[in-house]
C-alpha positions as CSV (number, residue, x, y, z in Angstrom):
1,X,0.0,0.0,0.0
2,X,1.4,3.4,-1.0
3,X,1.6,6.2,1.5
4,X,0.2,9.5,0.2
5,X,2.3,12.6,0.3
6,X,-0.2,14.2,2.7
7,X,0.0,11.3,5.2
8,X,3.8,11.4,5.0
9,X,3.9,15.1,5.7
10,X,1.4,14.8,8.6
11,X,3.4,12.0,10.2
12,X,6.7,13.8,9.9
13,X,5.2,17.0,11.3
14,X,3.9,15.0,14.2
15,X,7.3,13.7,14.9
16,X,8.8,17.2,15.0
17,X,6.3,18.7,17.5
18,X,8.0,17.4,20.7
19,X,11.4,18.9,19.6
20,X,9.8,22.3,18.8
21,X,7.8,22.3,22.0
22,X,10.8,21.7,24.2
23,X,13.0,24.3,22.4
24,X,13.9,27.3,24.5
25,X,11.5,30.2,23.7
26,X,13.3,33.3,22.3
27,X,12.6,36.6,23.9
28,X,10.1,38.9,22.3
29,X,12.1,42.1,22.0
30,X,10.1,45.4,22.2
31,X,11.8,48.4,20.9
32,X,10.8,51.7,22.6
33,X,12.2,54.6,20.6
34,X,10.8,57.6,22.5
35,X,11.9,61.1,23.6
36,X,13.6,60.4,26.9
37,X,15.3,63.9,27.1
38,X,14.2,67.4,26.2
39,X,10.8,68.9,26.3
40,X,8.9,65.7,25.7
41,X,11.2,63.5,27.8
42,X,8.8,63.1,30.7
43,X,6.1,61.6,28.5
44,X,8.6,59.3,26.8
45,X,9.9,58.1,30.1
46,X,6.4,57.3,31.2
47,X,5.7,55.3,28.1
48,X,8.9,53.3,28.7
49,X,8.0,52.8,32.4
50,X,4.6,51.5,31.4
51,X,6.1,49.1,28.9
52,X,8.6,47.8,31.4
53,X,5.8,47.3,34.1
54,X,3.6,45.4,31.6
55,X,6.5,43.2,30.5
56,X,7.4,42.4,34.1
57,X,3.8,41.4,34.8
58,X,3.7,39.2,31.7
59,X,7.0,37.6,32.5
60,X,6.1,37.0,36.1
61,X,3.0,35.2,34.9
62,X,5.1,32.8,32.9
63,X,5.7,34.7,29.7
64,X,3.7,34.3,26.5
65,X,2.3,30.8,26.7
66,X,1.4,30.5,23.0
67,X,5.1,31.2,22.3
68,X,6.4,28.5,24.7
69,X,6.7,30.9,27.7
70,X,8.7,33.5,25.7
71,X,9.7,36.5,27.9
72,X,9.2,40.1,26.9
73,X,12.3,42.3,26.9
74,X,12.0,46.1,26.5
75,X,14.8,48.1,24.9
76,X,14.3,51.8,25.3
77,X,16.2,54.3,23.1
78,X,16.2,58.1,23.2
79,X,15.0,59.9,20.1
80,X,15.4,63.3,21.8
81,X,12.6,65.8,21.6
82,X,13.9,68.0,18.8
83,X,15.7,66.0,16.2
84,X,13.4,63.9,13.8
85,X,16.5,62.6,12.0
86,X,17.7,61.0,15.2
87,X,14.4,59.2,15.6
88,X,14.8,57.7,12.2
89,X,18.4,56.5,12.9
90,X,17.5,55.1,16.3
91,X,14.6,53.2,14.8
92,X,16.7,51.8,12.0
93,X,19.3,50.7,14.5
94,X,16.7,49.0,16.7
95,X,15.4,47.1,13.7
96,X,18.8,46.1,12.1
97,X,21.0,45.6,15.2
98,X,18.6,44.9,18.1
99,X,16.3,42.8,16.0
100,X,13.2,44.1,17.7
101,X,9.9,42.2,17.2
102,X,7.7,45.3,17.7
103,X,8.2,49.0,18.1
104,X,6.2,51.2,20.5
105,X,6.9,54.9,19.9
106,X,7.9,57.5,19.2
107,X,5.1,59.2,21.1
108,X,5.4,62.6,19.4
109,X,4.1,62.9,15.8
110,X,7.2,64.5,14.3
111,X,9.4,61.7,15.6
112,X,6.9,59.0,14.5
113,X,6.6,60.5,11.0
114,X,10.3,60.6,10.6
115,X,10.8,57.0,11.7
116,X,8.0,55.8,9.4
117,X,9.5,57.4,6.3
118,X,12.8,55.6,6.9
């Protein structure tokens, strides 16, 4: 009796599940490019503090269960309050070097617009 391709794929996928389920979950890295200095610094620092608090609560509860208990890690970065070009370069760096999974910020429209264009 010949085994269909679908049955063969299903059985091989079933064999791989235990190895995947036991693999160490990678961190979910949250980039927080926000104004931490200057005129809008207080608001940016509050955004980062809120993200860190939420991440700590999720991590204390066992992480993200659907991702095998992956922990959240927040990486803040200062975009300043008055230099949109800095927001763009900080955002680029977070994506290319820090390999963030998600970005939260910048909380001022000029910084966000600059980072989006890049």
